[in-house]
C-alpha positions as CSV (number, residue, x, y, z in Angstrom):
1,M,-2.3,39.1,6.2
2,K,-3.5,38.2,9.7
3,A,-3.8,34.7,11.2
4,G,-5.0,34.7,14.7
5,N,-3.2,37.5,16.4
6,Q,-0.2,37.4,14.1
7,V,0.2,39.7,11.1
8,Y,2.3,38.3,8.2
9,R,4.2,40.0,5.4
10,I,6.0,38.3,2.7
11,E,9.3,39.3,4.1
12,D,8.4,37.6,7.4
13,M,7.9,34.2,5.8
14,P,10.5,31.4,6.2
15,R,12.3,29.9,3.3
16,Q,11.6,26.4,4.4
17,I,8.4,24.9,5.9
18,P,7.2,21.4,6.8
19,V,4.4,20.1,4.5
20,F,1.4,17.9,5.2
21,P,0.4,16.0,2.1
22,L,-3.3,15.3,2.1
23,A,-5.4,14.5,-1.0
24,G,-8.6,16.4,-1.2
25,A,-7.7,18.9,1.5
26,L,-7.9,22.6,0.5
27,L,-6.6,25.5,2.5
28,L,-6.8,29.0,1.2
29,P,-5.8,32.4,2.6
30,H,-8.1,33.5,5.5
31,G,-9.7,30.1,5.5
32,Q,-9.8,27.7,8.4
33,L,-9.1,24.0,8.0
34,P,-9.8,21.6,10.8
35,L,-7.4,18.6,10.9
36,N,-7.5,15.4,12.9
37,I,-3.8,14.4,13.4
38,F,-3.0,10.8,14.4
39,E,0.0,9.5,12.4
40,P,3.2,9.6,14.5
41,R,5.2,11.5,11.8
42,Y,2.5,14.3,11.7
43,L,2.2,14.4,15.4
44,S,5.9,15.1,15.4
45,M,5.4,17.7,12.7
46,I,2.8,19.5,14.9
47,D,5.1,19.4,17.9
48,S,7.9,20.9,15.9
49,A,5.7,23.6,14.4
50,M,4.3,24.5,17.8
51,A,7.9,24.9,19.2
52,G,8.7,27.3,16.3
53,N,6.7,29.5,14.1
54,R,3.5,27.4,14.0
55,L,3.5,27.3,10.2
56,I,2.6,24.2,8.1
57,G,2.2,23.8,4.4
58,M,-0.9,21.9,3.2
59,I,-0.2,20.3,-0.2
60,Q,-1.8,17.5,-2.3
61,P,0.0,14.4,-3.6
62,M,0.2,14.3,-7.4
63,P,-2.7,12.6,-9.1
64,Q,-2.3,8.8,-9.1
65,A,0.6,9.1,-6.6
66,T,0.9,6.3,-4.1
67,D,2.2,6.6,-0.6
68,Q,5.9,5.5,-0.8
69,G,6.7,5.8,2.8
70,G,6.1,9.5,2.8
71,D,8.1,10.2,-0.4
72,E,5.3,10.3,-3.0
73,P,5.5,13.1,-5.5
74,L,3.6,16.3,-4.6
75,C,1.8,19.0,-6.4
76,A,3.9,22.1,-7.1
77,I,1.6,24.5,-5.3
78,G,0.3,24.4,-1.7
79,C,-0.9,26.8,0.9
80,A,0.7,27.6,4.3
81,G,-1.3,28.0,7.5
82,R,-0.7,28.9,11.1
83,I,-1.8,26.6,13.8
84,T,-4.4,28.8,15.6
85,A,-6.0,26.1,17.7
86,L,-4.8,22.8,19.1
87,V,-6.5,20.3,21.4
88,E,-5.0,17.0,22.7
89,T,-7.9,14.6,22.5
90,G,-6.5,12.1,25.0
91,D,-6.2,9.2,22.5
92,D,-2.8,10.2,21.0
93,R,-4.5,12.6,18.5
94,Y,-4.4,16.3,18.0
95,A,-7.5,18.3,16.8
96,V,-5.9,21.2,15.0
97,T,-7.2,24.3,13.2
98,L,-5.0,25.9,10.5
99,T,-5.7,29.4,9.4
100,G,-4.6,30.1,5.8
101,I,-1.9,32.7,5.2
102,A,-0.5,32.4,1.6
103,R,0.1,30.0,-1.2
104,F,3.6,28.8,-2.1
105,R,5.5,27.0,-4.9
106,T,7.7,24.2,-3.7
107,G,11.4,24.1,-4.5
108,E,13.9,21.5,-3.4
109,E,13.1,19.1,-0.7
110,V,15.2,19.6,2.4
111,P,17.1,16.4,3.4
112,G,17.3,15.1,6.9
113,G,14.1,16.6,8.1
114,G,13.2,13.7,10.3
115,P,9.9,11.8,10.0
116,F,8.1,14.5,8.1
117,R,9.0,16.4,4.9
118,R,10.3,19.9,4.6
119,F,10.7,22.0,1.4
120,E,12.2,25.2,0.2
121,V,9.3,27.4,-0.8
122,D,8.8,30.5,-2.9
123,W,6.1,32.9,-1.8
124,R,6.7,35.5,-4.5
125,P,4.2,34.2,-7.1
126,F,1.4,34.8,-4.6
127,I,2.3,38.1,-3.0
128,A,-1.3,39.3,-3.4
129,D,-2.3,36.7,-0.8
130,F,-0.6,38.8,1.9
131,F,-3.2,41.6,1.3
132,D,-6.9,41.6,2.2
133,Q,-9.7,41.7,-0.3
134,V,-7.5,41.9,-3.4
135,G,-9.6,41.4,-6.6
136,E,-13.0,41.5,-4.9
137,G,-14.4,44.0,-7.4
138,G,-14.0,41.6,-10.3
139,V,-16.0,38.8,-8.7
140,D,-19.6,38.2,-9.8
141,R,-20.9,37.7,-6.3
142,E,-24.5,37.3,-7.3
143,G,-23.5,34.7,-9.9
144,L,-21.6,32.8,-7.2
145,L,-24.5,32.9,-4.8
146,T,-26.8,31.7,-7.5
147,A,-24.5,28.7,-8.0
148,F,-24.4,28.1,-4.3
149,R,-28.2,28.2,-4.0
150,S,-28.6,25.8,-6.9
151,F,-26.2,23.4,-5.3
152,L,-28.0,23.6,-1.9
153,K,-31.4,23.0,-3.6
154,A,-30.2,20.0,-5.6
155,N,-28.8,18.4,-2.4
156,D,-31.8,19.4,-0.1
157,M,-29.6,21.6,2.0
158,D,-29.8,25.0,3.5
159,A,-27.4,27.7,4.7
160,D,-27.2,30.4,7.4
161,W,-27.8,33.2,4.9
162,D,-27.2,36.0,7.5
163,T,-23.7,34.7,7.9
164,V,-23.2,34.2,4.2
165,N,-24.4,37.7,3.3
166,G,-22.2,39.2,6.0
167,M,-19.0,37.7,4.6
168,S,-16.6,39.7,2.5
169,T,-16.4,38.6,-1.1
170,E,-12.9,37.2,-0.6
171,V,-13.9,35.2,2.5
172,L,-17.0,34.0,0.7
173,V,-15.2,32.7,-2.4
174,N,-12.5,31.0,-0.4
175,A,-14.9,29.5,2.2
176,L,-17.1,28.1,-0.5
177,S,-14.1,26.7,-2.4
178,M,-12.8,25.0,0.7
179,M,-16.1,23.5,1.8
180,S,-17.0,22.3,-1.7
181,P,-17.4,18.5,-2.0
182,Y,-15.3,18.1,-5.2
183,G,-12.3,15.9,-5.8
184,P,-8.5,16.5,-5.6
185,A,-8.2,17.8,-9.2
186,E,-10.9,20.3,-8.7
187,K,-9.5,21.4,-5.4
188,Q,-6.1,21.9,-6.9
189,A,-7.6,24.0,-9.7
190,L,-9.3,26.2,-7.2
191,L,-6.0,26.6,-5.3
192,E,-4.0,27.5,-8.4
193,A,-6.5,30.0,-9.7
194,P,-4.4,33.1,-10.3
195,D,-6.9,35.6,-8.8
196,L,-10.1,35.7,-6.8
197,K,-12.2,36.3,-9.9
198,T,-10.8,33.2,-11.7
199,R,-11.3,31.1,-8.5
200,A,-15.0,32.2,-8.3
201,E,-15.5,31.5,-12.0
202,T,-13.9,28.1,-11.6
203,L,-16.0,27.2,-8.7
204,V,-19.2,28.2,-10.6
205,A,-18.1,26.1,-13.6
206,I,-17.4,23.1,-11.5
207,T,-20.7,23.4,-9.7
208,E,-22.6,23.7,-13.0
209,I,-20.9,20.6,-14.4
210,S,-21.6,18.7,-11.1
211,L,-25.3,19.6,-11.2
212,A,-25.6,18.7,-14.9
213,R,-24.0,15.3,-14.3
214,A,-26.2,14.6,-11.3
215,G,-29.4,15.7,-13.2
216,G,-29.9,18.3,-10.5
217,D,-31.2,21.8,-10.7
218,Q,-30.7,23.0,-14.3
219,M,-30.9,26.7,-13.5
220,P,-28.3,28.5,-15.6
221,L,-25.3,29.5,-13.4
222,Q,-24.1,32.9,-14.6
């Protein structure tokens, strides 16, 4: 797995990482997630990561969790990314881009981590994330694109189809999942999908339900 100019193998990954809890945010392997960092504890987290291995784990708070001074319960699975771009905006903010590497399962929280939280993490359930294009052959790419076209039509939107058609199936599935406008529960379901085929099928199913509820394009999404 490559992020920026760094190649990652599972044996290279640390046993502990800082985590950034953010509801509705989805990072997937090979995907790029822009972040606007302004809270002091997360500015500190970015500084610490930049001084070390540049790795941060994106994770969602548990549903109905409330911020308890940074100690709210978190979902069990997140995705780690490498900071591949950082700009200081001049108003005590960082504009950061994370490039996804691999998912992880959280273990014990590491005490004494300072203003931000750190967890023991297990990468082994997601070893396939460290390899490119795993499971692409099982994805119904045309069905996924049909769902995407239906969504765009229902929302009076368009896409750069030259770019879309030039994407590998893995990048396409993960990019559409990350940019989808769905809620935290749906985003977590996409994150936790065991393989690329299931993630694509989950995204199509969520899109079909969304279109039906909105009374949008009723084209069957196969």
